[in-house]
Backbone as a ProteinNet text record, in pm:
[ID]
protein_1_A
[PRIMARY]
XXXXXXXXXXXXXXXXXXXXXXXXXXXXXXXXXXXXXXXXXXXXXXXXXXXXXXXXXXXXXXXXXXXXXXXXXXXXXXXXXXXXXXXXXXXXXXXXXXXXXXXXXXXXXXXXXXXXXXXXXXXXXXXXXXXXXXXXXXXXXXXXXXXXXXXXXXXXXXXXXXXXXXXXXXXXXXXXXXXXXXXXXXXXXXXXXXXXXXXXXXXXXXXXXXXXXXXXXXXXXXXXXXXXXXXXXXXXXXXXXXXXXXXXXXXXXXXXXXXXXXXXXXXXXXXXXXXXXXXXXXXXXXXXXXXXXXXXXXXXXXXXXXXXXXXXXXXXXXXX
[TERTIARY]
5540.4	5398.5	5322.5	5347	5278.2	5317.7	5448.2	5494.4	5426.2	5409.7	5343.4	5198.8	5127.2	4986.4	4977.6	5065.9	5063.6	5091.7	5189.2	5220.5	5102.1	5034.9	4917.4	4807.7	4782.6	4678.7	4713.5	4840.7	4882.2	4862	4899.7	4882.7	4735.5	4650.6	4507.3	4451.3	4493.5	4447.1	4491.4	4614.6	4664.1	4586.1	4554.5	4479	4339.3	4269.9	4135.8	4138.8	4240.9	4251.7	4273.9	4354.8	4379.8	4252.6	4174.5	4047.8	3952.6	3940.6	3852.7	3898.1	4031.1	4081.6	4048.1	4055.4	4020.4	3874.3	3786	3644.5	3624.7	3694.1	3680.2	3733.5	3839	3902.9	3836	3725.9	3655.5	3599.1	3650	3603.1	3456.7	3407.2	3265.9	3174.7	3206.5	3123.4	3135.6	3255.5	3272.4	3187.5	3178.4	3095	2948.3	2905.6	2764.8	2729.3	2822.5	2791.5	2832.1	2908.3	2957.4	2844.9	2734.6	2627.8	2571.2	2554.9	2500.6	2599	2729.5	2830.2	2826.7	2819.5	2818.8	2693	2578	2453.3	2455.5	2504.1	2510.9	2607.7	2724.3	2824.1	2776.9	2713.7	2662.3	2553.9	2469.3	2364.9	2427.2	2525.8	2591.5	2659.8	2720.2	2787.1	2686.5	2570.1	2467.2	2417.8	2391.6	2341.3	2448.7	2575.6	2682.4	2691.8	2668.1	2671.5	2562	2455.3	2346.3	2368.9	2476.8	2504.2	2550.1	2491.7	2535.6	2679.5	2758	2895.9	2992.4	2951.7	3041.2	3163.6	3150.1	3265	3377.8	3344.2	3446.1	3500.6	3449.4	3497.5	3622.5	3733.1	3858.1	3941	3927.2	4005.6	3936	4014.9	3953.5	3849.2	3876.5	3779.8	3649	3657.1	3535.3	3456.6	3527.2	3458.6	3391	3458.6	3396.5	3269.2	3276.3	3158.9	3043.8	3075.9	2971.3	2901.1	2956.8	2895	2787	2770	2676.8	2533.5	2483.7	2346.6	2325.7	2417	2399.4	2388.9	2467.4	2457.6	2322.6	2270.7	2139.2	2031	2041.2	1940.3	1954	2068	2089.4	2084.3	2008.7	2003.5	1952	1853.1	1798.7	1903.6	1981.2	2085.5	2195	2230.9	2331.7	2278.4	2150.1	2089	2095.7	2063.4	2064.9	2205.9	2306.7	2445.2	2483.1	2447.2	2478.8	2403.3	2275.7	2197.3	2254.7	2303.5	2362.8	2487.3	2569.7	2688.6	2650.1	2548.9	2503.6	2453.6	2386.2	2329.8	2437.7	2535	2636.9	2745.2	2783	2889.1	2827.7	2796.7	2733.8	2673.9	2572.7	2509	2610.2	2604.8	2696.9	2813.7	2839.3	2953.5	2928.9	2802.1	2772	2807.2	2776.4	2808.6	2959.8	3032.2	3178.2	3236.2	3180.1	3227.4	3200.3	3082.6	3048.8	3146.7	3177.7	3268.2	3410	3452.7	3586.7	3588.1	3609	3682.1	3597.1	3461.9	3382.3	3394.5	3370	3373.1	3509.8	3621.1	3749.3	3781.2	3724.7	3754.6	3648.6	3545.4	3431.9	3470.7	3552.7	3591.1	3660.9	3755.1	3826.6	3730.8	3638.5	3546.1	3452.9	3403.3	3312.4	3388	3507.1	3585.8	3617.6	3643.9	3671.5	3549	3429.2	3307.9	3266.9	3277.9	3226.1	3337.2	3461.9	3572.4	3556.4	3525.7	3508.4	3397.6	3285.9	3176.9	3217.1	3288.6	3334.9	3435.2	3521.8	3616.6	3543.8	3438.4	3361.1	3292.7	3237.5	3173.7	3274.5	3394	3496.2	3539.3	3550.5	3588.3	3482	3355.9	3247.9	3244.3	3269	3271.2	3384.6	3502.2	3614.8	3585	3519.1	3483.7	3383.5	3285.8	3188.6	3255.6	3349	3419.3	3502.7	3569.4	3649.9	3562.6	3447.1	3356.7	3302.9	3274.4	3224.4	3330.3	3456.6	3563.6	3583.2	3571.6	3588.1	3474.8	3355.3	3241.9	3242.9	3317.1	3328.1	3476.4	3549.8	3693.5	3724.9	3632.2	3660	3676.2	3602	3600	3692.7	3783.1	3874.3	3968.1	3994.6	4083.5	4216.8	4322.4	4455.1	4482.7	4528.8	4557.4	4695	4707.3	4838.2	4936.8	5061.9	5166	5176.1	5202.2	5211.5	5325.4	5298.6	5399.2	5505	5628.7	5732.6	5703.9	5749.8	5725.2	5799.7	5726.5	5782.8	5783.3	5902.6	5911.6	5873.8	5912.6	5880.8	5729.8	5663.5	5518.1	5449.3	5498.2	5439.8	5462.1	5581	5609.4	5517.7	5497.3	5408	5265.1	5224.5	5089.1	5071.6	5173	5163.7	5160.9	5242.8	5242.1	5107.1	5046.8	4914.7	4809.7	4816.8	4720.8	4740.3	4867.9	4892.9	4838.5	4859.6	4805.6	4654	4592.2	4446.1	4396.7	4468.1	4427.5	4438.4	4549.6	4564.6	4455.9	4419	4312.8	4179.6	4152	4026	4022.9	4133.9	4138	4119.4	4185.4	4170	4026.2	3963	3824.8	3729.4	3750.7	3667.5	3682.9	3806.9	3830.1	3760.7	3772.7	3706.6	3555.4	3503.9	3358.8	3309	3385.2	3343.7	3348.5	3453.6	3461.1	3349.5	3318.5	3210.2	3076.1	3058.2	2933.3	2915.1	3029.1	3019.9	3010.1	3063	3062.7	2933.2	2894	2773.2	2791.5	2681.5	2686.6	2722.6	2817.4	2854.3	2746	2753.2	2656.3	2677.5	2568.5	2583	2663.5	2749.2	2832.7	2749.9	2784.2	2709	2723.6	2618.1	2616.1	2713.1	2782.9	2875	2801.8	2825.1	2758	2806.4	2721.3	2755.8	2879.8	2893.9	3010.1	3137.5	3132.4	3251.8	3288.5	3186.7	3215.4	3279.8	3235.2	3292.3	3434.1	3466.1	3598.8	3698	3653.8	3743.2	3829.8	3960.5	4044.8	4047.8	4023.8	4025.5	3913.7	3797.1	3686.3	3722.9	3790.2	3829.9	3928.1	4020.9	4117.5	4049.4	3952.3	3881.9	3803.6	3738.5	3660.1	3749.1	3873.2	3960.1	4031.4	4013	4086.2	4035.6	3912.3	3863.5	3840.4	3913.1	3890.9	3914.3	4014	4041.5	3922.4	3857.2	3738.8	3625.9	3613.2	3507.6	3528.8	3655.1	3683.3	3658.5	3704.2	3682	3533.7	3457.8	3313.3	3250.5	3303.6	3252	3277.7	3400.3	3430.5	3336.5	3316.8	3229.3	3087.8	3041.8	2905.8	2893.1	2998.2	2992.5	2988.9	3073.7	3075.9	2940.2	2884.2	2752.8	2646.7	2650.3	2550.3	2560.4	2683.9	2701.5	2642.1	2669	2617.9	2466.6	2413.7	2267.6	2205.6	2269.5	2221	2221.1	2331.5	2341.1	2238.5	2216.7	2118.2	1978.5	1944.6	1812.8	1800.6	1908.7	1905.6	1889.7	1956.4	1941.7	1797.3	1735.5	1595.9	1504	1526.3	1442	1464.1	1590.8	1620.2	1562	1572.4	1516.1	1363.8	1299	1152.8	1111.1	1184.7	1150.6	1169.3	1278.5	1301.9	1195.2	1155.5	1051.2	919.8	881.8	757.3	763	878.3	890.5	877.2	940.3	931.1	790	722	583.7	492.8	516.6	435.4	461.9	584	618.8	568.1	587.2	557.9	429.9	393.1	270.8	270.9	387.4	398.7	504	463	555.9	665.9	634.2	736.2	846.8	808.5	909.2	992.1	925.1	996.2	1093.8	1053.1	1142.9	1267.6	1251.3	1367.1	1459.3	1400.5	1483.4	1557	1487.9	1553	1667.4	1657.5	1763.6	1871.5	1864.4	1964.3	1973.2	1856.1	1853.7	1841.4	1876.5	1861.9	1806	1705.9	1643.6	1596.7	1582.4	1531.9	1385.8	1351.3	1214	1193.8	1287.6	1274.4	1300.1	1240.7	1258.5	1391.6	1431.4	1555	1544.5	1424.9	1407.4	1421	1368.8	1387.1	1534.4	1606.1	1749.2	1824	1786.3	1850.4	1820.6	1695.6	1660.3	1732.1	1760.2	1822.6	1974.2	2036.6	2183	2242.1	2158.8	2210.5	2244.4	2298.4	2336.9	2459.4	2467.8	2584.6	2709.2	2823.5	2949.9	2969.4	2927.5	2940.1	2830	2803.9	2704.5	2738	2704.7	2715.8	2574.8	2555.6	2421.9	2428	2334.3	2321.4	2175.3	2153.7	2017.8	1993.2	1884.7	1843.3	1706.5	1654.2	1526.6	1412.1	1410.3	1295.8	1329.5	1452.8	1486.9	1611	1626.4	1745.5	1805.5	1929.8	1996.4	2108.7	2110.3	2215.1	2279.8	2407.2	2479.9	2520.8	2462	2491.5	2603.8	2705.7	2825	2837.2	2860.8	2872.7	3000.2	3052.7	3165.5	3293.2	3346	3466.7	3586	3660	3778.7	3905.6	3894.6	4010.9	3964.5	4058.3	4021.8	3930.1	3806.2	3702.4	3679.4	3696.8	3668.8	3569.6	3462.7	3354.9	3309.7	3262.9	3213	3079.3	2995.1	2860	2829.7	2772	2722.4	2576.8	2487.5	2344.2	2294.6	2227.9	2175.1	2031.7	2007.8	1875.5	1826.9	1713.1	1657.9	1520.5	1505.8	1380.9	1338.3	1436.2	1414.8	1371.2	1402	1372.2	1498.6	1531	1647.8	1619.5	1707.1	1687.5	1801.2	1911.2	2023.4	2130.2	2226.3	2334.8	2451.6	2569.4	2692	2766.4	2804.4	2874.7	3010.3	3109.8	3243.2	3270.6
1837.7	1873.8	1775.8	1645.3	1543.7	1553.6	1580.8	1594.4	1712.3	1823.1	1939.8	1911.9	1840	1805.8	1714.5	1614.2	1521.3	1594.8	1686.2	1764	1849.1	1909.3	1991.2	1908.3	1787.6	1701.7	1660.1	1628.6	1590.5	1705.3	1827.6	1943.3	1970.6	1956.7	1976.6	1873.7	1746.9	1642.8	1670.4	1716.9	1748.5	1865.7	1963.9	2079.6	2040.1	1958.3	1914.4	1830.8	1745.8	1665.6	1754.2	1858.8	1949.6	2023.7	2064.9	2133.3	2039.3	1914.6	1817.2	1790.7	1782.4	1761.3	1879.4	2000.6	2117.9	2117.1	2071.3	2060	1959.1	1843.4	1740	1785.9	1870.6	1912.3	2032.6	2079.4	2193.7	2155	2212.8	2170.1	2200.9	2310.5	2344.8	2237.7	2189.6	2086.1	1954.2	1923.3	1798.1	1797.3	1912.9	1919.9	1896.3	1939.8	1922.1	1776	1700.1	1561.3	1462.2	1507	1414.9	1343.3	1410.5	1336.6	1221.6	1238.3	1129.2	1012.7	1041.3	933.7	857.6	932.4	867.9	782	832.5	756.7	627.4	632.6	511.8	409.8	454.9	362.8	304.5	386	334.5	229	251.7	152.6	19.9	24.6	-98.9	-167.4	-89	-147.7	-218.3	-155.3	-218.2	-348.7	-343.9	-464.3	-573.9	-536.2	-635.4	-710.7	-641.6	-708.6	-814	-800.9	-899.1	-1017.2	-1011.6	-1120.7	-1245	-1363.2	-1485.3	-1520.3	-1553.9	-1594.6	-1480.7	-1355.5	-1243.7	-1249.6	-1310.9	-1320	-1403.1	-1498.3	-1583	-1531.7	-1418.5	-1362.6	-1280.6	-1348	-1281.5	-1241.4	-1311.5	-1279.8	-1168	-1082.9	-971.6	-1017.1	-1127.8	-1175.7	-1218.1	-1286.4	-1327.7	-1206	-1105.8	-987	-910.2	-898.3	-830.1	-902	-1035.3	-1111.5	-1094.4	-1077	-1061.3	-926.5	-830.1	-697.4	-689.6	-795.3	-787.3	-763.7	-846.6	-831.6	-704.4	-668.7	-540.6	-421.1	-419.1	-308.5	-307.9	-426.2	-434.5	-379.8	-410.1	-362.5	-212.8	-155.1	-11.7	66.2	16.8	81.5	224.9	250.9	386.2	484.1	443.2	531	556.5	452.3	470.9	564.3	549.1	640.1	785.2	805	940.4	999.1	916.6	964.1	1007.7	926.2	959.9	1085.6	1096.5	1215.1	1341	1328.5	1444.3	1492.7	1400.2	1439.5	1504.1	1447.8	1508.6	1650.6	1672.2	1803.8	1904.5	1863.1	1955.6	1980.6	1875.8	1890.4	1913	1806.2	1817.7	1682	1677	1549.3	1447.8	1327.6	1221.1	1205.1	1306.7	1297	1191.3	1174.6	1078.5	936.3	897.1	762.2	742.5	844.9	835.7	824.8	898.7	889.2	750.9	692.6	560.4	455.4	459.6	361	377.9	499.5	529.8	674.4	697.2	613.2	536.1	545.8	489.7	337.1	267.4	121.1	63.8	111.4	53.4	71.5	174.7	201.4	145.1	79.6	38	-68.2	-166.1	-272.2	-212.2	-121.8	-60.2	17.4	94.3	175.8	88.6	-21	-108.5	-180.7	-228.9	-296.8	-202.8	-77.6	19.1	40.1	41	65.1	-55.3	-174.9	-292.5	-371.4	-328.4	-401	-418.9	-312	-330.4	-429.5	-425.4	-518.6	-661.6	-684	-819	-868.3	-778.1	-817.1	-853.5	-778.8	-811.1	-946.7	-974.7	-1105	-1218.9	-1198.5	-1302.2	-1325.2	-1216	-1230	-1305.6	-1274.3	-1344.6	-1491.6	-1522.2	-1662.7	-1738.3	-1671.6	-1737.1	-1760.1	-1662.4	-1679.4	-1792.8	-1802.4	-1911.3	-2047	-2053.8	-2180.3	-2218.6	-2119.1	-2148.5	-2193.1	-2127.6	-2167	-2307.3	-2342.8	-2477.3	-2582.2	-2554.2	-2649.2	-2665.1	-2555.6	-2564.9	-2641.4	-2629.7	-2702.5	-2849.6	-2889.7	-3029.9	-3067.7	-3076.3	-3104.3	-3242.7	-3337.3	-3474.5	-3481.6	-3396.4	-3403	-3301	-3245.2	-3149.3	-3218.4	-3149.9	-3201.8	-3130.3	-3206.7	-3148	-3059.2	-2939	-2845.8	-2877.1	-2878.1	-2905.3	-2793.6	-2831.5	-2732.7	-2636.4	-2510.9	-2413	-2448.4	-2430.6	-2460.4	-2350.2	-2387	-2283.5	-2190.1	-2068.4	-1966.4	-2002.6	-2010.9	-2046.6	-1922.1	-1863.7	-1739	-1758.7	-1872.9	-1896.7	-1910.7	-1975.2	-1988.5	-1852.4	-1764.6	-1631.5	-1552	-1566.2	-1497.2	-1546.4	-1677.8	-1732.9	-1684.9	-1672.1	-1624.9	-1480.2	-1395.5	-1256.3	-1246.3	-1327.6	-1325.1	-1370	-1470.6	-1516.5	-1408	-1333.9	-1225.5	-1114.5	-1083.2	-981.6	-1025.4	-1153.5	-1203.1	-1193.9	-1227.6	-1222.6	-1079.5	-983.3	-843.4	-799.3	-837.4	-800.1	-863.1	-988.8	-1054.2	-982.9	-938.5	-868.2	-735	-660.3	-532.4	-552.7	-655.7	-683.2	-722.7	-795.6	-839.9	-721.3	-627	-507.3	-430.8	-420.6	-349.1	-418	-551.8	-624.1	-611.4	-610.6	-600.4	-463.9	-358.3	-225.6	-215.8	-274.9	-273	-353.8	-467.3	-549.9	-480.7	-403.5	-332.2	-221.5	-163.2	-56.2	-109.4	-230.4	-286.2	-360.3	-377.4	-455.6	-601.3	-663.7	-802.5	-894.6	-987.4	-1079.5	-1183.3	-1247.6	-1351.4	-1470.8	-1539.4	-1653.1	-1764.9	-1826	-1936.3	-2062.4	-2152.3	-2278	-2364.8	-2440.4	-2527.3	-2642.9	-2679.8	-2792.1	-2918.8	-3022.8	-3148.4	-3202.2	-3286.1	-3344	-3430.6	-3505.5	-3593.9	-3512.7	-3403.4	-3320.7	-3255.1	-3211.8	-3148.5	-3246.9	-3373.6	-3470.9	-3507.4	-3500	-3539.6	-3425.1	-3303.4	-3189.4	-3189.7	-3202.6	-3206.6	-3074.8	-2960.1	-2832.2	-2822.7	-2881	-2878	-2952.6	-3066.9	-3144.9	-3066.1	-2997.3	-2918.5	-2807.9	-2742.7	-2634.8	-2687.6	-2801.3	-2855.7	-2895.5	-2934.8	-2979.2	-2863.7	-2740.2	-2628.7	-2590	-2622.6	-2604	-2458.1	-2410.3	-2277.3	-2167	-2183.4	-2078.2	-2050.8	-2157.3	-2138.4	-2074.4	-2109.7	-2050.8	-1901.6	-1862.1	-1719.2	-1642.7	-1701.2	-1636.8	-1623.4	-1727.4	-1719.7	-1609.7	-1590.1	-1481.1	-1345.5	-1327.3	-1199.7	-1174.6	-1278.9	-1264	-1230.5	-1297.6	-1270.1	-1126.5	-1074.9	-936.5	-839.3	-864.5	-775.6	-772.8	-891	-898.3	-828.4	-851.6	-790.4	-639	-586.8	-440.7	-380.1	-441.5	-382.9	-399.4	-511.5	-527.3	-423.7	-405	-306.1	-166.4	-130.1	3.2	27.3	-69.8	-50.2	-34.5	-118.4	-106.4	25.9	67.3	193	312	307.2	415.7	428.2	313.1	317.8	374.5	330.6	381.3	530.4	572.9	714.3	799.9	751.5	827.2	835.3	726	726.6	822.6	821.4	912.2	1057.6	1085.1	1222	1266.9	1178.7	1213.6	1244.4	1159.5	1182.4	1313.2	1342.1	1466.8	1588.2	1584	1697.5	1712.4	1602.2	1610.2	1670.5	1634.1	1692.6	1842.3	1886.8	2028	2109.6	2059.3	2139.3	2095.7	1968.8	1922.6	1926.8	1932.8	1940.1	1839.7	1736.8	1630.4	1682.2	1779.5	1830.4	1903.3	1981.1	2049.7	1949.5	1849.9	1749.8	1672.1	1637.5	1563.6	1646	1775.4	1858.9	1873.1	1881.4	1888.4	1757.8	1645.1	1515	1497.9	1561.3	1554.8	1659.3	1733	1834.7	1944.1	1989.1	2096.4	2232.1	2337.8	2474.8	2557.2	2641.9	2719.2	2854.2	2949.2	3080.2	3068.3	3136.8	3133.7	3039.5	2948.8	2861.5	2942	2897.4	2968.5	2929.5	3007.8	2978.1	2844.4	2810.5	2681.8	2566.4	2582.3	2480.2	2462.9	2575.1	2568.3	2492.4	2517.5	2445.6	2296.8	2260.8	2119.8	2053.5	2129.1	2071.4	2064.4	2174.1	2181.7	2182.7	2192.2	2201.1	2344	2359.2	2491.8	2540.4	2670.3	2721.4	2719.1	2710.5	2716.8	2855	2955.5	3094.6	3174.2	3292.1	3379.7	3525.4	3611.2	3756.4	3813.7	3917.8	3973.6	4125.3	4178.4	4321.5	4360.5	4460.2	4503	4641	4652.7	4779	4819	4928.7	4975.7	4879.7	4830	4749.4	4600.8	4563.8	4423.7	4385.3	4257.5	4199.7	4100	4121.8	4036.8	3958.2	3827.8	3741	3664.7	3637.7	3552.4	3426.2	3314.1	3184.3	3118.4	3072.7	3019.7	2869.6	2794.6	2648.9	2602.6	2487.8	2424.3	2504.6	2519.9	2600.4	2533.3	2612	2561.9	2631.7	2730.9	2804	2914.7	3001.2	3110.8	3208.5	3217.2	3302.5	3270	3142.5	3096.5	2981.1	2988.4	2890.4	2855	2732.1	2689	2753.3	2773.9	2824.7	2938.3	3045.6	3158.1	3182.1	3171.9	3185.7	3313	3396.8	3523.9	3501.5	3527.3	3510.8	3648.3	3689.1	3821.5	3803.8	3853.8	3836.7	3689.3	3601.9	3457	3388.6	3444.9	3382.9	3388.9	3278.9	3276	3358	3457.8	3547.5	3535.9	3469.3	3454.7	3366.7	3329.2	3245.4	3259.2	3222.1	3224.4	3093.9	3025.9	2898.5	2908.7	2839.2	2835.3	2696.3
-947.8	-938.2	-850.7	-873.6	-793.7	-647.2	-624.6	-486.2	-419.1	-492.9	-435.9	-401.4	-487.8	-459.7	-339.1	-333.1	-219.8	-89.8	-92.9	27.6	70.4	-26.5	5	69	15.1	72	213.8	238.5	374	470.6	427.5	514.1	542.1	438.7	459.9	555.7	539.1	630.8	772.8	791.4	925.3	984.1	899.2	947.6	992.7	911.5	948.5	1075.7	1088.5	1210.8	1332.3	1315.8	1427.1	1467	1366	1396.1	1468.9	1418.6	1485	1627.4	1647.8	1783	1872	1812.8	1890.8	1933.5	1845.7	1880.4	1992.7	1982.9	2084.6	2219.2	2219.1	2342.8	2406.5	2351.2	2407.7	2544.5	2656.1	2789	2813.4	2754.8	2775.7	2717.3	2598	2535.3	2610.4	2657.4	2731.2	2857.8	2923.7	3044.3	3011.8	2893	2856.6	2829.8	2771	2734.9	2843.2	2943.7	3046.1	3121.3	3159.7	3229.3	3148.6	3016.9	2935	2926.6	2919.6	2917.9	3049	3159.4	3291.3	3309.6	3263.6	3280.4	3199.4	3075.1	2992.3	3052.1	3096.1	3151.7	3284.4	3368.7	3496.3	3473.2	3372.5	3342.1	3300	3211.2	3166.7	3284	3374	3490.9	3581.3	3605.4	3690.2	3628.5	3499.1	3433.2	3427.3	3417	3413.3	3545.1	3656.2	3786.3	3798.6	3719.6	3723.4	3629.7	3549.2	3457.1	3533.8	3506.3	3574.4	3537	3636.3	3613	3587.2	3614.9	3588.2	3678.8	3796.9	3887.4	3827.6	3740.3	3680.5	3548.9	3501.7	3374	3400.7	3418.8	3455.4	3333.8	3222.8	3103.6	3025.4	2955.8	2881.1	2780.6	2711.2	2612.9	2676.2	2791	2860.2	2907.9	2957.8	3009.4	2896.5	2782	2667.6	2623.5	2618.9	2577.4	2675.9	2804.9	2906.7	2897.1	2822.4	2811.5	2704.4	2624.4	2511.5	2558.9	2648.9	2696.9	2779.3	2870.9	2941.1	2846.8	2739	2644.2	2573.7	2544.8	2481.2	2573.2	2704.1	2799	2827.8	2797.8	2820.2	2688.3	2591.2	2459.4	2468	2554	2564.5	2615.9	2715.7	2770.2	2667.4	2590.5	2485.8	2377.8	2340.9	2243.2	2291.9	2420.7	2475.9	2472.9	2499.4	2494.3	2352.4	2253.2	2114	2070.8	2109.1	2072.9	2138.2	2261.5	2328.4	2255	2208.1	2132.2	1998.8	1932.3	1806.8	1829.4	1941.9	1970	2007.4	2088.2	2137.5	2032.5	1956.7	1856.8	1718.5	1648.3	1516.2	1481.3	1391.7	1357.5	1305.9	1361.9	1324	1418.3	1501.5	1593.2	1700.1	1741.7	1848.5	1809.8	1686.6	1641.4	1635.7	1587.3	1582.7	1723.5	1817.8	1955.9	2013.4	1981	2033.5	1981.6	1852.2	1794.9	1848	1863.3	1913	1958.1	2089.4	2183.8	2285.3	2279.9	2388.9	2397.3	2284.3	2288.1	2327.9	2268.7	2308.9	2456.7	2520.8	2661.9	2755.1	2699.3	2781.6	2884.9	2845.7	2939.6	3061.4	3038.4	3150.5	3240.4	3178.5	3257.2	3341.8	3284.8	3360.3	3471.5	3442.2	3545.8	3660.9	3630.7	3736.9	3824.9	3764.4	3841.1	3925.9	3869.7	3941.4	4010.1	3995.6	4058.2	4207.6	4285.9	4430.8	4466.2	4392.3	4422.2	4391.3	4280.8	4249.3	4353.1	4401.3	4506.2	4634.3	4666.9	4787.2	4774.8	4657.2	4636.3	4647.6	4591.8	4600.1	4743.9	4821.7	4962.1	5041.4	5016.8	5086.7	5048.5	4920.7	4879	4946.5	4959.7	5027	5174.3	5238.4	5379.3	5398.4	5306.6	5318.5	5299.6	5204.7	5182.7	5303.7	5365.7	5484.4	5600.5	5617.1	5724.7	5702	5577.5	5548.5	5579.5	5549.2	5580	5729.4	5806.3	5950.7	6015.9	5961.7	6019.8	5982.7	5880.5	5839.1	5826	5939.5	5929.7	5876	5891.8	5847.5	5696.7	5628	5482.1	5416.9	5496	5436.9	5338.5	5231	5128.3	5138.9	5138.2	5148.3	5026.8	5056.4	4948.3	4888.5	4757.9	4697	4726.8	4733.1	4758.4	4641.2	4671.1	4559.4	4465.6	4338	4237.1	4234.8	4206.6	4196.9	4079.7	4095.4	3991.9	3863.9	3757.6	3627.9	3540.6	3524.9	3448.5	3302.6	3245.1	3104.5	3084.3	3180.8	3169.6	3177.7	3267.5	3277.4	3148.9	3090.5	2965.7	2854.1	2850.1	2747.7	2767.3	2894.8	2923.4	2876.2	2904	2859.4	2707.2	2641.6	2495.4	2439.6	2503.5	2458.4	2475.1	2587.2	2609.3	2506.1	2472.7	2370.9	2234.7	2200.8	2073.2	2071.6	2184.3	2192.4	2173.9	2235.5	2220.5	2075.3	2008.6	1867.4	1780.9	1811.6	1735.6	1754.1	1877.6	1903.2	1828.5	1834.4	1762.5	1612.5	1558	1414.9	1382	1472.8	1448.4	1448.6	1541.9	1542.3	1411.9	1362.6	1237.6	1121.2	1115.9	1006.1	1015.6	1138	1154.1	1107	1138	1091.8	939.8	878.7	733.4	670.5	729.7	675.7	690.2	797.6	817.2	714.1	668.3	568.9	427.4	400.7	265.4	238.1	108.4	76.6	114.5	152.7	198	82	102.2	-6.2	-30.4	-149.6	-183.1	-90.9	-50.8	40.6	-23.3	58	9.7	-1.7	-96	-109.8	14.5	41.7	158.9	137.5	244.3	239.3	281.9	209.8	241.5	374.8	436.2	566.2	555.8	446.5	430.5	419.7	341.2	326.2	457.6	533.8	662.1	758.4	755.9	847.6	806.9	677.1	631.9	632.2	665.7	662.1	786.6	773.2	891.5	965.2	896.4	964.8	1066.1	1033.6	1127.7	1253.7	1240.4	1357.2	1441.8	1375.3	1450.6	1528	1466.6	1534.1	1652.9	1636.3	1745.6	1862.2	1833.1	1939.5	2008.6	1956.7	2014.5	2151.6	2185.1	2320.5	2354.1	2458	2512.6	2413.6	2322	2225	2137.5	2088	2005.1	2082.5	2212.3	2293.2	2311	2339.1	2356.3	2226.6	2113.2	1984.1	1954.5	1988.4	1968.4	2051.3	2173.8	2257.2	2196.3	2136.8	2071.8	1954.6	1873.1	1756.1	1799.9	1906.3	1955.9	2002.7	2069.3	2115.8	1998.9	1897.9	1781.3	1712.9	1691.3	1625.1	1709.1	1841.2	1929	1926.2	1923.9	1923	1797.1	1681	1557.2	1545.8	1592	1593.6	1686	1801.9	1897.3	1837.1	1769.1	1714.3	1605	1516.6	1410.5	1468.4	1567.1	1629.8	1704.5	1770.6	1844.5	1749.9	1634.2	1536.8	1490.4	1462.5	1416.1	1524.2	1648.7	1757.4	1778.3	1776.2	1797.4	1685	1561.5	1448.4	1459	1500.2	1516.1	1627.9	1740.5	1849.4	1807.6	1733.9	1689.6	1591	1500.1	1403.5	1475.9	1569.9	1644.4	1723	1782.5	1859.3	1767.6	1650.7	1558.4	1501	1474.2	1425.1	1529.9	1656.9	1762.9	1776.8	1744.3	1757.2	1638.9	1514.5	1395.1	1322.7	1330.6	1268.1	1116.4	1053.6	908	864.2	790.3	751.3	659.9	572.7	481.2	557.2	657.6	740.3	818	875.8	955.6	868.2	746.8	656.6	623.7	604.3	572.3	693.4	810.8	932.3	953.8	933.2	949	850.1	733.5	633	656.5	770.4	806.5	700.6	650.3	552	622.5	548.9	595.6	481.4	507.6	400.5	454.9	364	402.9	442.6	550	598.7	715.1	740.5	856	983.4	1093.1	1219	1283.2	1381.7	1454.1	1525.9	1574.2	1641.2	1542.7	1421	1317.9	1283.8	1275.2	1245.2	1354.9	1479.4	1590.6	1583.1	1548.9	1537.5	1420.1	1315.4	1196.4	1208.2	1250.2	1253	1392.8	1495.1	1630.2	1668.4	1789.2	1835.3	1758.6	1730.2	1657.9	1745.4	1679.9	1753.1	1813.4	1741	1786.5	1718.7	1772.6	1708.7	1738.2	1640	1656.5	1661.5	1742.3	1763.2	1746.3	1667.3	1647	1669.6	1753.3	1789.4	1729.8	1651.5	1592.1	1649.5	1601.8	1655.3	1623.2	1500.3	1457.4	1439.4	1454.2	1432.1	1512.5	1529.6	1592.9	1494.8	1458.2	1359.8	1427.8	1402.5	1456	1340.7	1354.5	1259.3	1331.9	1292.9	1354.8	1274.8	1344.2	1278.1	1305.4	1197.9	1205.8	1134.1	1179.7	1110.8	1119.2	1240	1257.2	1189.8	1110	1040.5	1085.9	1168.6	1217.3	1309.6	1349.4	1437.6	1364.4	1413.6	1353.1	1206.4	1170.6	1034	1043.2	962.9	969.8	828.8	811.9	682	649	749.2	725.4	822.9	768.1	848.3	807.9	902.6	875.9	943.9	866.7	918.4	965.6	1093.2	1154.6	1198.6	1143.1	1174.6	1236.5	1359.9	1434.8	1437.9	1464	1478.7	1350.2	1233.7	1105.2	1019.3	950.5	863.1	737.8	714.4	599.5	498.9	535.7	442.8	501.9	417.7	465.6	370.3	420	340.8	368.9	261	270.9	200.4	259.4	198.2	143.1
[MASK]
++++++++++++++++++++++++++++++++++++++++++++++++++++++++++++++++++++++++++++++++++++++++++++++++++++++++++++++++++++++++++++++++++++++++++++++++++++++++++++++++++++++++++++++++++++++++++++++++++++++++++++++++++++++++++++++++++++++++++++++++++++++++++++++++++++++++++++++++++++++++++++++++++++++++++++++++++++++++++++++++

């Protein structure tokens, strides 16, 4: 019996995942949200080029840390991207898209956009350095001979980069879990004497570059979550103001903001509350026009919710 229940749950989970994947792979919806993705990413790329020292951020950790401020300055574009996904797919989908796959792929996307400009800057810097050496030959410094290729050193470097990537992925996971869990009670303050006598503190201070890179990752994680919370508040305030300007009734706006559906609401209210339907059926009679708006597709011609709209007013619904 237990095996049968477990098998059923696994099959249901696989089915829901397949349906969600089918929604994500809809080419028509992807075309609708693509401009907002491109605008948000282009904004972050432009702002990243203005970051001081971006030319020297060659390691993945340094580059991720350099994206914190550009993302903060592009909060409006990121909000618009998330709102577009919520409108085209369903409420809440935009935030899920932002967390994954948008954020994990952001470094690659930004590097692809600004790579040619960074290469041009590096080339110009090399040309200026060469011209300066030619104009002052007396002060030229002999360049050291190139070191022989050390295969073991290259292997160690690759292993270090892989470890760093795994640490970053684990940190993102812990940060998401911490953001969802209640905040723990503050730890007691450590005395100055105890802090000075703690050998672990000395070891951390002596780690040098590793601690700096880790600090950059932590700063980026914190900045992203602060950015998202502030962006959510701004987006919710803008949406509330827009709906109040449209309907002028706080009770209606509150129900729409809560994603409610009720008989007597207009088709426009339904669109503002639940978004555009996945599909709809239309029947035209002499005195009325009846449409069935379908939401939450679970299979071929199967939906969780069917809302009957007659002459642009909701008159009934069916839920599974």
